[in-house]
N, C-alpha and C positions, 0 to 999 in steps of 0.2 A: 535324770538319764542324759546324758550327751544327744544330737541330732542323729548320728551316724547308728544309734541304736533303736532310734525309731523309726529309721528310712529303712533297717533289718525287718523290724516289724511289719513296716507298710506293707514290703515285698513280700512277703512271706502271705501275711494277709489275701494280694494280689493273685500271687501262685495259686495257693488253695482255692479261689476265688472260680465258680461258674462262669466260662466266658458267656452264657448266655445270659444273664443275672450281669444288671449294671451295677456299677461299684459306687457307692453311695458316700460321700465325704461324711457324713453323719456316722454311717456304721462303719467307717472305717476306724475313726475317732474313737466311737465305743470301747474296739477293737483292743487299741492300741492301750486305752485306757486299761479295759482288765486285766491287760498284760501287765503293765507296769503301775496298776493299784494308784494313777494320778488321775484327778478328776478332766472328764471328758473336753471339758471346758478350757482345759488348761492347755489341753494336749492337741487340741483341735486347729491351732492357728501353726503351729507345727506341722501338721498332718496336709493342711492345705500348701502349704510351701513345697513339700516332699510330692506330692500327688504332683504340684506344679512342673517340678522339674523332672518329673517321672514322663510327665507327657513329651517336653522337649525334647526327652532321652528317644522318645516313639513305643515306648513301654507302654503307656496307654493313650489312649482317646478322647479327650474333653467332650461332650455330648450336649452338655449343657450346663448352666450354674450347679455347680454341686454332686453332677454326675460324670461317671467315665467309664471307660469298657477298657476291656483287654483286646491288646493286638494279636492276631493268632498268625503262629507260625507255620507253614505249607511249604511244600516241594517248591509250589509256585509262589511263595513271597509269602510277604506279610497281609493279611487284611485285618477289616474290622466288622462283626456282626453288623446288621439294619439296624438304625439307629432307632426306629419308628421303634421296631419290634423292641426293643431294648427296653424304650421307655414303656412301651405297652408292659413288659413285664413285671415292673415296680408295682404293678396293680392287679396283677395275675397270682404274685404269690409275696410272701412278706420275705422280711430277712432272714429267717430260718428257716428257711422254705418250704412254709407250709403253702397252702391254696387259699388265697381270698378273693377270687374274683372267675370270671369266664367270658368267651366273647358271646355276645347276644345281637340280638340288632341283624340287619342284613349282612354287617361281615359275620356275624356266626351263622346267619342261613349259608351262607357263602363256603363256611368252612364247614358243615356237618353236610353240605352237597345239596341242597335242597333250592337254590340259585344258583345258576353260572355270574349272576351281576356280582361284582365285588367293589364296594362302594368307594366313595374318595377317604369316607372315616371309618374309623374301626370303632365300634361301639361295647363298653366294658361295663357289666356288670359288677360292683366290687363292694368292701366292705372299706377301700378307702373312696367311695365316690364323693366325699367334702373338699377331697385338693384340688387344686385349683392347677386350671392344665393351661398354658400360654399357648395363642391362638395358632403359631405356626406349626402345632404338634396334627395331626389328623385324627384326633381321639376323641370321643365322646366317652365319658363317667356316666352312670345309673346307678341308681339305687338298687338292691337286690330283694326279690322279697322278705326276704329273710339271711341275717348274716351267711358268708358262705362259706364253706370247711371242704376239707378234703373228700369229706366221705358225701357231702350232697349236690358238687357245685356239677355232675353230669347228670342228677336231676334233675338240678334247675335250669341249665342250659338246652337239653332235651324240652320240658316243660314252655319253658319263651317259646321254641321253635313251632310248636302245638298252638300256641296262644298268636303267632302270626301267619299261618295256615292259612286264612281266611283274609289277611290282608296285605302280606306280601306278594313279588312277583315271583309266587314260585313256579318254578318252569322244570322240575325234576318231575320225571312221565310217571310215576307213582308216589307220590308224598306220605302215604299210608304207610305203604310196603318200606319204606326207608324208615319211616320209623320205628317200625319193630324189627330191621334188621342193626339199626343202632342199638336198640333196647339190649338187643343180644349180643352184639360185640362189642358192647361196653361193660356186659357184663352185670343188666339194672335189675330189682328185683320190680316188678311189675304189683306190688301191693305196697310197697313204697312210695312209685313213683302214681297211683293212684291219688293214697294216703295225702300225700304230700302237692299233688293237685285239688285237694279238698279243702284241705286246711290254707293252703296260701295263693292260690287263685281264682276265677273267678268261673260261676257256675258253666261258662260254652267250655272253657278249657278240660274243665271236671268231664263232661259229657262226651268230647270229642277223645279223651284220655281211654274213657272207659270204654267205648265204639270201638278203638281202634285194637287195645287190648283184648276185648271179647271177641273181634272180629278174627285175630292172629289166632286166638286159643280153638274158635270152631273149625278156623281153615287149618291149624296142625291137625285139629280133630280126624 
């Protein structure tokens, strides 16, 4: 297939790609290979050339080696999503959009509303925890208690938060009430929450989770 044909395929991939997700060279090559029925290793060099040309044209922006993002058109002109956020997203979702990670640590507590302090580095518990992170990225990867899925990531994130309630600089007025509110807002099953605490966390997390859940039930009654 001529390079012009490859270019059209790459442009189609980019148009369909979620603007909040990074564009990875390997994924683009795999897409082109699937369409053309050619080995990804064979098309990768051509794909690299095409992506470099599209970057020069301003259609995409290079974040780091092998990673790009789309430029977004608005009434105020072009802009690109935050590079750190895009880089984080590769550890939160896989190429198919399935959830493989969640934010934890101080940055996770900040996101959930337990602390107002925003740390310099974002901490992510992810199935891709063994990936190497270059020093200039303000990201720390952590191994999750169990493999992260679309169904369990909210439970794990909240249990991580409960685990840190007694050690982190929590400054919300009523952290226990916030846990209960998050259970309702995220539509979590308290039985599943307690079971996961029992199976994958220490005794203190289990006891704290049970106390909060039972306290909320009694208060509601």
